matplotlib code that plots the C-alpha trace (Angstrom):
import matplotlib.pyplot as plt

x = [41.3, 44.7, 45.2, 46.2, 46.3, 49.5, 52.0, 51.2, 51.5, 54.9, 56.1, 55.0, 56.7, 60.0, 59.9, 58.9, 62.4, 62.9, 59.5, 60.2, 63.5, 61.9, 59.0, 61.3, 63.0, 66.3, 69.0, 71.1, 74.6, 77.5, 80.6, 82.9, 81.5, 80.2, 81.9, 85.4, 86.3, 85.1, 87.4, 90.2, 90.1, 89.5, 90.8, 93.5, 96.3, 96.2, 94.0, 95.9, 98.7, 101.5, 99.4, 99.3, 95.6, 95.9, 98.9, 97.1, 93.7, 94.1, 91.5, 92.6, 90.1, 92.0, 89.3, 85.8, 86.9, 89.4, 86.7, 84.2, 86.8, 86.8, 89.4, 91.3, 88.5, 85.4, 83.4, 83.3, 80.4, 77.2, 75.3, 71.8, 72.6, 74.3, 73.6, 75.4, 78.3, 81.4, 83.0, 80.1, 80.1, 83.8, 83.3, 80.4, 82.3, 79.8, 82.6, 85.3, 87.0, 90.4, 89.3, 87.0, 88.0, 89.9, 92.4, 94.2, 94.0, 92.8, 89.6, 86.5, 84.6, 82.0, 78.5, 77.2, 79.8, 78.9, 75.3, 76.3, 78.1, 75.1, 72.8, 75.2, 75.3, 71.5, 71.2, 73.1, 76.7, 76.9, 80.1, 78.6]
y = [33.1, 34.9, 38.5, 40.3, 43.7, 42.9, 42.8, 46.4, 47.7, 46.0, 47.4, 50.9, 50.6, 49.4, 52.3, 55.0, 56.4, 56.7, 58.2, 60.8, 61.8, 62.1, 64.1, 66.5, 67.4, 67.0, 65.1, 62.7, 64.1, 61.8, 61.7, 60.7, 63.0, 66.1, 66.3, 64.9, 67.4, 70.2, 68.8, 68.3, 72.0, 73.5, 71.2, 68.8, 71.3, 71.1, 68.0, 65.0, 62.9, 65.3, 68.4, 71.0, 70.5, 66.7, 67.2, 69.7, 67.9, 64.5, 65.3, 63.7, 64.3, 62.3, 59.5, 58.9, 56.7, 59.3, 62.0, 60.0, 59.1, 62.8, 64.4, 63.5, 65.5, 63.9, 63.5, 66.2, 64.8, 63.5, 61.7, 63.2, 66.3, 69.1, 71.7, 69.6, 68.5, 70.4, 70.3, 72.5, 74.7, 75.5, 76.1, 78.4, 80.5, 79.7, 78.8, 81.2, 83.0, 81.6, 78.1, 78.8, 76.8, 77.2, 78.9, 82.2, 84.2, 81.3, 81.9, 80.7, 77.6, 78.8, 78.9, 76.6, 74.1, 74.3, 73.8, 70.7, 69.2, 70.1, 68.2, 65.2, 65.1, 65.6, 62.7, 60.4, 61.2, 58.0, 56.7, 56.9]
z = [154.0, 153.8, 154.9, 151.7, 153.4, 155.3, 152.4, 151.2, 154.7, 155.2, 151.9, 152.9, 156.3, 154.6, 152.1, 154.6, 155.0, 151.2, 150.8, 153.7, 152.0, 148.6, 149.9, 151.7, 148.4, 150.1, 148.1, 150.0, 150.8, 150.0, 152.3, 149.4, 146.7, 148.7, 152.2, 151.7, 149.0, 151.4, 154.1, 151.7, 150.7, 154.1, 156.9, 155.8, 155.9, 159.6, 160.4, 158.9, 160.3, 161.5, 161.0, 163.7, 164.4, 164.7, 167.0, 169.2, 169.4, 168.0, 165.4, 162.1, 159.3, 156.5, 156.4, 157.4, 160.3, 161.5, 161.4, 163.3, 166.0, 167.1, 169.2, 172.4, 174.1, 172.5, 169.3, 166.7, 164.7, 166.2, 163.5, 163.1, 165.2, 163.3, 166.0, 168.6, 166.4, 167.6, 164.1, 162.8, 165.9, 165.2, 161.5, 162.0, 164.6, 167.4, 169.8, 171.3, 168.3, 169.5, 168.5, 165.4, 162.4, 160.2, 162.4, 162.0, 158.8, 156.7, 154.7, 156.5, 155.1, 152.6, 154.1, 151.2, 152.1, 155.8, 154.8, 152.8, 155.9, 158.1, 155.8, 155.8, 159.6, 159.9, 157.4, 159.7, 158.8, 156.7, 155.0, 151.6]

ax = plt.figure().add_subplot(projection="3d")
ax.plot(x, y, z, "-o")
ax.set_aspect("equal")
plt.show()
């Protein structure tokens, strides 16, 4: 006699991540649709090839792959860990004021935009 209870259990196990996200009420954050425009508006003036920020730290933010490479000094985004991701630490001003981002007299990144990037990182910092 076949075990008919196994198939529904496997299906539930396979759908668990989708169900958890759906139950949390949190919409998935898209790198291309949500995060990249924030970076383009607030970061690329310095953090693209030839920019002062890229020259100083090696942190190029022009593409997903560049962003995930981090700096000459280490990673800036730790997938699943927004609290430990240095990019967010700098954007929120939790580091020394001399290295907060954006630098100088540029307007800070809007709190709602930082929250979007936080959610993206916490959701695994996917290239979606």
